[in-house]
VMD Tcl script that draws the C-alpha trace (Angstrom):
set ca {
  {-5.00 220.39 273.84}
  {-8.20 220.43 271.74}
  {-8.75 217.75 269.14}
  {-10.29 217.89 265.69}
  {-13.57 216.20 264.93}
  {-12.38 213.15 263.00}
  {-15.83 212.38 261.61}
  {-16.01 215.81 260.02}
  {-12.50 215.50 258.61}
  {-12.87 212.02 257.21}
  {-16.16 212.88 255.52}
  {-14.83 215.85 253.61}
  {-14.03 215.61 249.84}
  {-11.05 213.35 249.36}
  {-9.15 215.60 246.98}
  {-8.35 217.67 250.05}
  {-5.38 216.45 252.08}
  {-6.24 214.42 255.14}
  {-3.25 214.84 257.39}
  {-5.24 215.18 260.58}
  {-3.32 216.67 263.44}
  {-3.74 218.78 266.45}
  {-2.44 222.28 265.89}
  {0.24 223.01 268.44}
  {-1.23 224.92 271.34}
  {-0.15 228.52 271.52}
  {1.58 228.68 268.14}
  {4.44 231.14 268.09}
  {3.82 234.67 267.00}
  {5.27 235.62 263.64}
  {8.21 237.28 265.32}
  {8.94 234.29 267.53}
  {8.69 231.88 264.61}
  {11.38 233.80 262.81}
  {13.75 233.44 265.74}
  {15.08 235.39 268.68}
  {17.72 237.98 269.38}
  {21.12 236.78 270.45}
  {20.99 239.08 273.49}
  {23.50 237.80 276.02}
  {25.77 236.11 273.50}
  {29.00 234.90 275.03}
  {32.23 236.27 273.61}
  {33.94 234.18 270.95}
  {37.73 233.92 270.93}
  {38.27 232.87 267.32}
  {36.38 231.82 264.22}
  {36.62 231.13 260.50}
  {34.13 231.97 257.77}
  {33.53 230.49 254.34}
  {31.45 232.61 251.98}
  {30.10 230.91 248.84}
  {28.28 233.30 246.47}
  {26.42 232.23 243.35}
  {25.63 235.17 241.10}
  {23.34 236.00 238.19}
  {22.31 239.29 236.62}
  {21.08 241.48 239.47}
  {20.83 238.71 242.04}
  {22.81 236.19 244.03}
  {22.67 233.48 246.66}
  {25.24 233.45 249.47}
  {25.89 230.40 251.63}
  {27.97 231.11 254.73}
  {29.60 228.60 257.05}
  {30.98 229.90 260.34}
  {33.17 227.79 262.61}
  {33.77 228.64 266.26}
  {37.44 228.20 267.22}
  {37.09 229.53 270.75}
  {35.25 228.47 273.88}
  {31.72 227.05 273.45}
  {29.05 229.71 272.89}
  {25.31 229.51 273.47}
  {24.12 232.36 271.23}
  {25.87 234.08 268.37}
  {25.79 237.17 266.19}
  {27.59 237.22 262.85}
  {28.21 240.70 261.38}
  {29.78 242.05 258.22}
  {29.58 244.99 255.82}
  {28.74 244.80 252.14}
  {31.48 246.44 250.04}
  {28.89 247.87 247.62}
  {25.88 249.96 248.64}
  {23.76 248.21 246.01}
  {23.97 244.81 247.73}
  {20.85 243.89 249.69}
  {19.80 240.86 251.73}
  {16.48 239.39 250.62}
  {15.07 236.10 251.88}
  {17.38 234.42 254.38}
  {17.44 231.07 256.12}
  {18.82 229.47 259.29}
  {19.37 232.89 260.94}
  {17.57 236.15 261.71}
  {18.80 238.61 259.10}
  {18.82 242.39 259.33}
  {20.51 245.14 257.32}
  {21.14 248.83 258.02}
  {22.86 250.62 255.16}
  {25.66 248.26 254.16}
  {25.93 246.66 257.62}
  {24.45 243.16 257.86}
  {23.73 241.17 261.02}
  {22.69 237.53 261.36}
  {21.69 236.09 264.74}
  {21.05 232.47 265.58}
  {17.70 230.71 265.52}
  {16.39 228.93 268.61}
  {17.79 225.58 267.46}
  {21.30 226.51 266.20}
  {22.56 228.91 268.86}
  {25.03 226.57 270.54}
  {28.43 226.23 268.91}
  {30.96 223.99 270.62}
  {34.67 224.54 270.12}
  {35.22 223.53 266.50}
  {31.47 223.55 265.89}
  {30.04 224.99 262.67}
  {26.73 226.24 261.40}
  {25.63 227.07 257.87}
  {23.34 229.95 257.01}
  {22.48 231.85 253.85}
  {20.31 234.26 251.95}
  {19.11 235.34 248.53}
  {20.18 238.89 247.70}
  {20.25 241.54 245.00}
  {22.94 243.82 243.66}
  {23.04 246.80 241.31}
  {26.53 247.64 240.04}
  {28.81 244.95 241.50}
  {28.78 242.01 243.90}
  {32.13 241.79 245.73}
  {32.68 239.55 248.76}
  {32.63 241.19 252.20}
  {36.16 241.66 253.51}
  {35.62 241.00 257.23}
  {33.24 238.99 259.37}
  {32.89 239.08 263.14}
  {31.38 236.48 265.46}
  {30.15 238.00 268.71}
  {32.43 240.95 268.03}
  {35.58 238.91 267.34}
  {37.09 239.16 263.85}
  {37.09 235.83 262.02}
  {39.76 234.37 259.77}
  {38.77 234.65 256.15}
  {36.44 234.72 254.50}
  {37.54 231.97 252.19}
  {35.34 232.04 249.13}
  {34.01 229.51 246.70}
  {31.92 230.17 243.61}
  {31.75 226.48 242.66}
  {30.22 224.57 245.58}
  {31.53 221.03 245.91}
  {29.64 218.68 243.63}
  {26.91 221.22 242.97}
  {25.09 220.53 239.74}
  {26.01 222.45 236.64}
  {23.79 225.32 235.50}
  {20.97 224.50 233.17}
  {17.86 226.25 231.98}
  {14.87 224.71 230.32}
  {14.34 226.26 226.88}
  {10.62 226.28 227.55}
  {10.89 228.43 230.65}
  {9.36 231.87 230.57}
  {11.81 234.80 230.47}
  {10.32 235.92 233.77}
  {11.31 232.71 235.52}
  {12.98 233.01 238.90}
  {16.77 233.20 238.62}
  {18.70 229.96 238.58}
  {21.04 229.23 241.40}
  {23.81 229.07 238.82}
  {25.39 231.96 236.89}
  {23.31 233.09 233.95}
  {26.40 233.23 231.73}
  {26.76 229.46 231.79}
  {25.56 227.34 228.86}
  {21.95 226.14 228.71}
  {20.92 222.55 228.27}
  {17.71 220.82 227.35}
  {15.72 219.29 230.21}
  {16.02 215.96 228.41}
  {19.82 216.01 228.46}
  {21.32 217.34 231.69}
  {25.10 217.71 231.64}
  {26.80 214.49 232.75}
  {28.11 214.43 236.28}
  {26.09 217.46 237.32}
  {22.72 216.14 238.44}
  {21.73 214.99 241.93}
  {21.58 211.41 240.67}
  {24.94 211.43 238.90}
  {26.66 213.03 241.89}
  {25.10 210.95 244.65}
  {24.37 207.64 242.92}
  {22.83 204.84 244.95}
  {21.58 206.21 248.27}
  {21.66 204.38 251.58}
  {20.90 205.00 255.22}
  {23.89 205.57 257.47}
  {23.09 206.17 261.11}
  {20.31 208.76 261.25}
  {21.12 210.20 257.84}
  {20.36 209.65 254.19}
  {23.79 209.20 252.61}
  {25.14 209.19 249.07}
  {27.44 206.75 247.29}
  {30.41 208.27 249.14}
  {28.83 207.62 252.53}
  {28.26 211.34 253.12}
  {25.03 212.67 254.68}
  {22.90 214.60 252.19}
  {19.54 216.31 252.03}
  {17.18 215.92 249.06}
  {14.73 218.76 248.42}
  {11.82 218.55 246.03}
  {8.11 218.28 245.39}
  {5.30 215.75 245.55}
  {2.72 215.12 242.87}
  {-0.96 215.22 243.65}
  {-3.13 212.19 242.81}
  {-2.28 210.85 239.36}
  {-5.96 210.11 238.75}
  {-6.79 213.82 238.97}
  {-3.73 215.69 237.73}
  {-2.10 213.52 235.07}
  {-1.56 216.57 232.83}
  {0.81 218.03 235.45}
  {3.39 215.27 235.00}
  {5.11 215.05 231.65}
  {8.47 215.64 230.02}
  {8.13 219.42 230.12}
  {6.93 219.81 233.71}
  {9.49 217.39 235.14}
  {12.21 218.94 232.99}
  {11.46 222.35 234.48}
  {11.29 220.88 238.00}
  {14.81 219.51 237.52}
  {16.39 222.34 235.54}
  {14.58 225.51 236.65}
  {13.56 224.62 240.19}
  {16.76 222.56 240.63}
  {14.84 219.97 242.61}
  {16.55 216.76 243.69}
  {13.52 214.53 244.08}
  {9.94 214.05 242.89}
  {7.53 212.05 245.00}
  {4.96 210.14 242.94}
  {1.74 209.99 244.96}
  {-0.16 206.97 243.68}
  {-3.43 206.85 245.60}
  {-4.56 203.31 246.35}
  {-8.24 204.11 246.87}
  {-10.22 207.19 245.78}
  {-10.34 206.16 242.11}
  {-6.70 205.18 242.24}
  {-4.71 201.95 241.98}
  {-7.47 199.52 242.94}
  {-9.55 200.67 239.95}
  {-6.79 199.94 237.40}
  {-3.67 198.28 238.85}
  {-1.89 197.85 235.51}
  {-2.68 201.37 234.36}
  {-1.51 203.08 237.53}
  {1.62 200.93 237.70}
  {2.46 202.03 234.16}
  {1.90 205.70 235.05}
  {4.26 205.42 238.01}
  {6.95 203.72 235.94}
  {6.69 206.37 233.22}
  {7.29 209.16 235.75}
  {10.22 207.24 237.26}
  {11.78 207.16 233.78}
  {11.22 210.89 233.26}
  {12.86 211.65 236.61}
  {15.79 209.36 235.89}
  {16.40 210.99 232.50}
  {16.66 214.36 234.21}
  {18.94 213.13 236.95}
  {16.60 213.39 239.93}
  {15.32 210.84 242.42}
  {11.79 209.43 242.42}
  {9.85 208.31 245.49}
  {7.25 205.69 244.62}
  {4.50 206.40 247.14}
  {1.84 203.78 247.87}
  {-0.60 206.46 248.94}
  {-2.65 204.82 251.69}
  {-4.94 207.35 253.32}
  {-8.49 206.12 253.73}
  {-8.85 203.49 255.10}
  {-5.89 204.22 257.32}
  {-5.04 200.60 258.11}
  {-2.32 199.57 255.62}
  {-2.99 195.87 256.16}
  {-6.29 196.29 254.30}
  {-4.20 196.61 251.14}
  {-1.37 194.26 252.08}
  {-1.96 191.99 249.08}
  {-2.19 194.97 246.73}
  {1.02 196.39 248.19}
  {2.91 193.15 247.66}
  {1.72 192.93 244.05}
  {2.45 196.55 243.29}
  {5.92 196.62 244.84}
  {6.84 193.31 243.22}
  {5.94 194.80 239.84}
  {7.63 198.19 240.20}
  {10.77 196.86 241.89}
  {11.27 194.13 239.27}
  {10.61 196.56 236.42}
  {13.05 199.13 237.86}
  {15.84 196.73 238.79}
  {19.17 198.53 238.80}
  {17.74 202.05 238.80}
  {19.59 204.13 241.38}
  {17.01 206.93 241.49}
  {14.12 204.94 243.02}
  {13.08 205.25 246.67}
  {10.12 203.24 247.96}
  {7.50 204.72 250.31}
  {5.29 201.84 251.33}
  {2.47 203.51 253.33}
  {1.70 207.21 253.02}
  {-0.35 208.12 256.11}
  {-1.46 205.23 258.32}
  {-4.08 206.39 260.80}
  {-6.33 204.85 263.40}
  {-3.97 201.87 263.85}
  {-1.14 201.01 266.20}
  {2.55 201.32 265.40}
  {2.88 197.55 265.86}
  {0.35 197.05 263.03}
  {2.27 199.39 260.74}
  {5.56 197.71 261.64}
  {4.11 194.26 260.88}
  {2.87 195.51 257.50}
  {6.31 196.95 256.70}
  {8.10 193.74 257.61}
  {5.92 191.86 255.12}
  {6.23 194.35 252.24}
  {9.93 195.21 252.49}
  {11.13 191.65 251.66}
  {9.16 191.83 248.40}
  {11.09 194.96 247.42}
  {14.40 193.54 248.63}
  {14.06 190.60 246.26}
  {14.61 193.00 243.35}
  {16.13 196.08 244.94}
  {18.38 194.92 247.78}
  {20.07 198.30 248.18}
  {17.19 200.75 247.75}
  {16.02 203.02 250.56}
  {12.55 202.19 251.90}
  {10.47 204.76 253.79}
  {7.91 203.56 256.33}
  {4.88 205.64 257.30}
  {4.34 206.32 260.98}
  {1.27 206.40 263.19}
  {-1.33 209.19 263.10}
  {-1.05 210.40 259.51}
  {2.73 209.98 259.58}
  {3.14 212.36 262.48}
  {5.33 209.96 264.51}
  {2.17 209.40 266.57}
  {1.83 213.03 267.67}
  {-1.58 213.64 266.13}
  {-3.09 210.75 268.08}
  {-1.49 211.66 271.40}
  {1.75 209.68 271.04}
  {5.33 210.52 270.18}
  {8.36 209.10 268.40}
  {9.44 206.91 271.30}
  {7.22 204.08 270.06}
  {9.24 203.97 266.83}
  {12.62 204.60 268.45}
  {12.12 201.67 270.84}
  {10.53 199.29 268.30}
  {12.12 199.81 264.90}
  {11.33 197.96 261.70}
  {13.48 194.87 261.37}
  {15.17 195.78 258.09}
  {18.13 197.76 256.81}
  {18.15 200.95 254.72}
  {14.87 202.06 256.29}
  {13.75 205.60 257.07}
  {10.63 206.83 258.85}
  {8.09 209.31 257.56}
  {7.06 212.58 259.12}
  {4.39 214.87 257.62}
  {3.40 218.35 258.71}
  {1.35 221.33 257.57}
  {2.98 224.57 258.65}
  {-0.15 226.55 259.55}
  {-1.45 223.71 261.74}
  {1.70 222.25 263.28}
  {4.09 224.43 265.21}
  {6.63 224.37 267.98}
  {5.69 221.15 269.75}
  {5.85 219.24 266.46}
  {9.18 220.82 265.53}
  {10.59 219.96 268.94}
  {9.60 216.31 268.56}
  {11.15 216.07 265.09}
  {14.36 217.61 266.42}
  {14.39 215.07 269.26}
  {13.51 212.07 267.11}
  {16.02 212.91 264.36}
  {18.85 212.28 266.81}
  {17.74 208.63 267.09}
  {16.06 207.58 263.83}
  {16.44 208.55 260.15}
  {13.50 210.74 259.10}
  {12.29 211.71 255.62}
  {9.56 214.36 255.30}
  {7.90 212.91 252.22}
  {5.01 215.38 252.40}
  {4.38 218.77 253.97}
  {2.37 221.87 253.22}
  {2.88 225.58 253.77}
  {-0.80 225.93 254.74}
  {-3.24 224.05 257.01}
  {-3.63 220.27 257.13}
  {-6.67 220.55 254.82}
  {-4.46 221.73 251.97}
  {-6.21 225.10 252.16}
  {-6.10 228.24 254.23}
  {-3.57 231.03 254.14}
  {0.08 230.51 253.26}
  {2.05 230.60 256.52}
  {5.49 231.84 255.57}
  {6.78 232.24 259.12}
  {6.03 228.68 260.21}
  {7.07 227.26 256.83}
  {10.42 229.04 257.14}
  {10.92 227.78 260.70}
  {10.20 224.23 259.54}
  {12.52 224.32 256.54}
  {15.29 225.93 258.57}
  {15.04 223.01 260.99}
  {15.03 220.41 258.20}
  {18.04 222.07 256.56}
  {19.94 222.14 259.85}
  {19.20 218.45 260.50}
  {19.75 217.40 256.84}
  {16.24 215.97 256.70}
  {15.07 215.47 253.13}
  {11.65 216.71 252.05}
  {9.00 216.89 249.34}
  {6.39 219.65 249.32}
  {2.68 219.09 248.66}
  {2.05 219.74 245.77}
  {3.52 220.10 242.32}
  {0.06 220.59 240.84}
  {-2.53 223.20 239.88}
  {-5.16 221.94 242.32}
  {-7.61 224.60 243.40}
  {-6.15 224.77 246.88}
  {-3.55 227.03 248.45}
  {-1.06 224.20 248.97}
  {-0.66 223.83 245.18}
  {2.47 225.26 243.54}
  {0.62 226.41 240.41}
  {-2.38 228.54 239.70}
  {-5.41 226.66 238.29}
  {-5.10 226.01 234.56}
  {-1.30 225.87 234.51}
  {-1.07 222.17 233.73}
  {-3.64 222.34 230.92}
  {-1.65 225.15 229.29}
  {1.37 222.87 229.54}
  {4.26 225.23 228.76}
  {5.28 227.18 231.84}
  {5.89 225.52 235.22}
  {8.47 227.94 236.56}
  {7.72 231.63 236.18}
  {6.07 234.02 238.57}
  {3.12 234.13 236.16}
  {2.01 230.64 237.16}
  {3.30 230.18 240.70}
  {1.11 230.57 243.78}
  {2.48 232.08 246.99}
  {3.37 228.60 248.17}
  {4.93 227.69 244.83}
  {7.09 230.82 244.69}
  {8.26 230.26 248.27}
  {9.11 226.62 247.66}
  {10.92 227.28 244.41}
  {13.01 229.89 246.22}
  {13.93 227.42 248.96}
  {14.68 224.52 246.61}
  {16.52 226.62 244.02}
  {19.72 227.06 246.07}
  {22.97 225.10 245.87}
  {22.88 221.56 247.20}
  {26.63 221.34 247.93}
  {26.53 217.55 247.89}
  {29.74 216.26 249.53}
  {31.86 213.74 247.66}
  {34.88 213.42 249.92}
}
mol new
graphics top color blue
foreach p $ca { graphics top sphere $p radius 0.5 }
foreach p [lrange $ca 0 end-1] q [lrange $ca 1 end] { graphics top cylinder $p $q radius 0.2 }
display resetview
């Protein structure tokens, strides 16, 4: 497939993202990206359905889990009828959704069509209602009536509702009922935040797991460079990220070069620590990102990395919300070089944070080697010699399509992956918002329980930014439709749904 001109890319202004990758040849059409019709679905012989609605004035989120009790099926169609004509399906995920009158149909995506006997899949949607919002009485799977639905309006270990007092009245609806009490972003209700529920994270098998040893997915946002967008990261903005967006994690992108860490090590270390504290106070996780980008060889800054991670890990001893990302986007170097770097930096962190999760960048701008002609096999067959380690994958939805998704799906069966950065646009950080490919990507990550942080929680003058230019300087509203870009509105909608963190 054609390659990008690296000289042109690497010489462009550095405030633009530099995830260089080859766009997948023959990207899917919009219709194909959304999914495909179940068509020749095999008959099911039994099923159960759990329907978990979460309602506010005029709107609701519904999470549906369907379990196949019959013979294995390769494609499925779930159908039901809304009891009230005013109920409408809006944005859905993990299925192809359609509605005619009150009749609703959901068909599988390309990656979740097979259900073994006893196998389950979870799907959902955001909807609206006018006069009432009752639960559908009957569901069918491939024409067979399912047991249930059983219903739940309080998802297991889902955080309690909270609304930032500074949020605009036009903010997007919370994923919790609007009748519940409000709390300040500086004092989330105890036992209700991602941090208080999940505690110290660890890697178990190919998953990120919580303190109960249960696989979880963290969903959140990444900062832009602290040297350029410091006004975007303060008590108010992070409070709204936690309480209005209901994010689980904030990635702190501390650039090493490009007027970053190397110009003021003490100052940038202090900025990172301050944001870690703000995240901890609001009950969300913080990824400390040593943002290597240009030069792409992480060993160039090995000494800086050791100093930085010694300082932040010793200062944040005992904090359960800190995750360490030791090399953002290595490029132009071999996986063996990256692995060697990791095996020298991780022991520095382990001296102060023996149980913290560490995320290691992968070859070719953290594309698992894809964007330089490789694949994940080099990592799978030669893993970092350390425990509690995950591997980074980055993508930009308008540039990276089916072949990249297929490799992530394959690799995630063998190694633990964390998408610490992705965009809804092209790899440059600009271009048009690609909702179809972004949806296909997030559906895959949800299905695989792969955690992610979107680029960026900033008001950069680029289409990947969540906020319109000038939002951070104004400093009051980081949540409403008045300030969100297309990408920001889409991401808030995807993040602002129940986490359902398991505790038993």
